[in-house]
N, C-alpha and C positions, 0 to 999 in steps of 0.2 A: 549291425542288424538290430532293428527295433524289436523288442520282446512284446508278445501279445499282452493285452490287458490282463490284470490279475484274475478277474472272474473267468476269463477264457483258460488261463493256466489251471485253475481249480477244476473247471469243467473237463478239460482234457485229462487231468489226473483221475477224475471219477470215471470217465469214459474208458480210459486205459484199463482200469481195474475190472470193469465189466467185460470188455471185449477180450481180454486175455484170460478170462475165466477165474480170476482171483475172487470175484464176487459173483456168486451164482444166483439163480432165480430165487426171489424172496429174501435175499440177504439185506439186512438193515445197514444202511450206510451211516457214517458219522454224522452227528448233528451239525447244524449251522454253527453253533457255538464252538464245537470242536474244530471244524474246518477253519473258522475265522482265527482261532488261536494258533493252529498249526501253520497257517500260511501268513499270519501277521496282517490280516485284513479285517475290515468291518464285517459285521454279521450281514449287512445288506449286500455286500459283494459276494459272500458265500451263498446267500439266498438266490442271487441272480444266476449263479452257476448251476445250482440245483434246479431252479425253475426252467432253465433252458432244456435240461435233460428230461424233466417231467413233460414239457411240451412236445419233445421229440419221441416220447414213448419209452425211454429207457428206465425211468423211475416213476414210482407212484407214491403219492403222499397219503398217509392214513392219519387224519387229525387226532391229536392227542396220543399217538403211538409212535410215529416216526416215518421215515422215507425208505422205500424198499426197491430193489431191482425187480422189474416186471418182465413179462414175457414178450413185450414189444409187438403184440398183435396190433393191427390197425384198430383204432378205437373211435367210436362215435357216441355222441351224447344223445340221451333220450329226452332231454329237457331243452335242447337248443338245436337249431338247424344251421349247419355249417356248409360252406362250399367245399366239396370233396377235393377239388384241385388245390385249394389253399391248405387243407389238412395235410395232403401228401407233401406239398412243397415245404410246409413248416417242419416236417421231419427230415428235411434235407434230401428228399428223394425226388425222383423224376415222375411227373404225372403225364398220362396220355389217356385217350379214350378211342373207342371205335363206335361209330354210329351205325346201327343195324337198320333202324326204321325211323323215318321222319315224314309224317303224313297226317292228313285230315281223314277222319273216319266217322261212321255213325255209331253212337253209343249203344252198346248192348245192355242187357239187364244189369250186370254187375257194375259197369262203368256209370250208367245212368244213376244207379242207387248211390254209389260212392261219391260221385261228383255233383249230385243234386240237380240233375238235368232230366229232361224228358227222354224217354226211350227213342232212339233214332236221331237224337240231336247231333249236330256236327260238333265234334270235339277234336282237339289236336292230340297226337300220339307220338311219343318218341321212345325208342329203345336203344340204350347205350350200355357198353361195357366200360367200366372205369379201371385203369391199371395203375399200379404203383411199381416202379422199376420193371415194367413190362409184365408184371404178374397181375392177373385179373383179381380184383378185390370186391367188385360190386356190379351186379346187373341191375340197371335202373329202367323200369317199365313205367312210364309216366303218361298221365292224361291231364290235359289242361283245358279249362273253359275259355274258348276264344273270345268270349265277350269281354273278359278282363285283361287278356294278354293277346291282342289281335295280331301282333307281329312275331309271335313265338316261332312259327315255322320258318321264318326268314333268317333265323340265327345260324351262324356258322359255329356249330357245336365243337369243332376242333379248336376253337379259340375261346368259347364261352360255355360254361356248363349250364344245364337247365336251371339249377338253383340260382346261379348268378343272374340269369335273365329274369326269372320270376321275382326275385327280391328287388331288382331294379325297377320293375314295372309296378309291383304291388308289395310293399313291405309287409312281412309276415307279422301278424298280431296274435294268432292262435294256431295251435297245431294239435293233431291227434296221432298217436302211435299205437299200433297193435303188433306185437312181436310173438313169433312162434318158431319152433324148430321144425324143419321140413326136409324131405328128400326131393330132389328135382328130377325133371324128365331128361331124356338123352340130349335134346337140343340145348337146354340150359346148361347142362353139365359140360357140353362141348364149348359153349361160349366162355365158361368160367375155368376151363381146363382142369376139371375134376372128374371123379368117378360118380356114377349115379348113386352110389352107396355112401358118399361123403355127406355127413350131416351139415346142413346149412341153416342160417338164420334168415327168416323172412320178416321184413318190417313193412307194414302197410302204413303209409304216412299221408294224412290229409292236412292241407294248410289253408288258412283263411287270412284275408286282409280286411280288417274290420268285419263287416257282416257278410262279405263275399267269400264263398268257397272257391278257391282258385285252382287247386291242383290235387290230384289223387295219384299216388305212386306206390308201386310195390318194389322194394329193394331187396335183392337176394345176395347174401354174403356167404362165401365158404366158411364154415364154422371154425376151421383151423387157422384162418387168416384174419378173423375179425372178432371184436368184442364190443359190447354195448355198455354204456356207463350212465348212471343216474346219481345225482348228489343233491342233498338238501342241507342248506346252512340255516341253522336256527339263530334268529336275532335275539340278543339279550334284551330283557325288558328295560 
């Protein structure tokens, strides 16, 4: 029987330590140098094993400090826009969604202001719940300017996420995020399978493609299932 590649053996060793409880939340794992020496491999091989677990949410790197066991909440970046389906699949989990609304409507005051269109203008509206392993992790309430994505409502959203459709039609060049803690109404709580007293994260996102304002969305996440991340890497002179 063929043995798995060395980096997978290291990855499984680290994962076993986490899943059996030997390494608890915030435990600092051995360095790449230590793992490379213990397993008789290159540092690059050890790095790949660690990187896989970072991408899957088991570990988090703190530059200049080390790598630690994390709480493995679903994580989203504040400085990049990712396809939520790809995020879930990258963690080795099952992605699905439920389409609640898929329609053309007239823009009310808020939508007109956020989307930069005239009051009463025709806009596209979708409302979806995104699931990870059948657990709701995000309610996506999105409005799209049909001038820039005219075929948006023709999409089969069971096969393609709104993000995937928008990026294909109009590559994102700029974005705006506004994040706040909220409590949700009974209907939203029902969609997310939570209590109305469960703290949630609300993220308002607007995206542009060059000078065109393409989309305005409000994304609601149960606070105990989601976290937001932002990082800045300083370039040396």
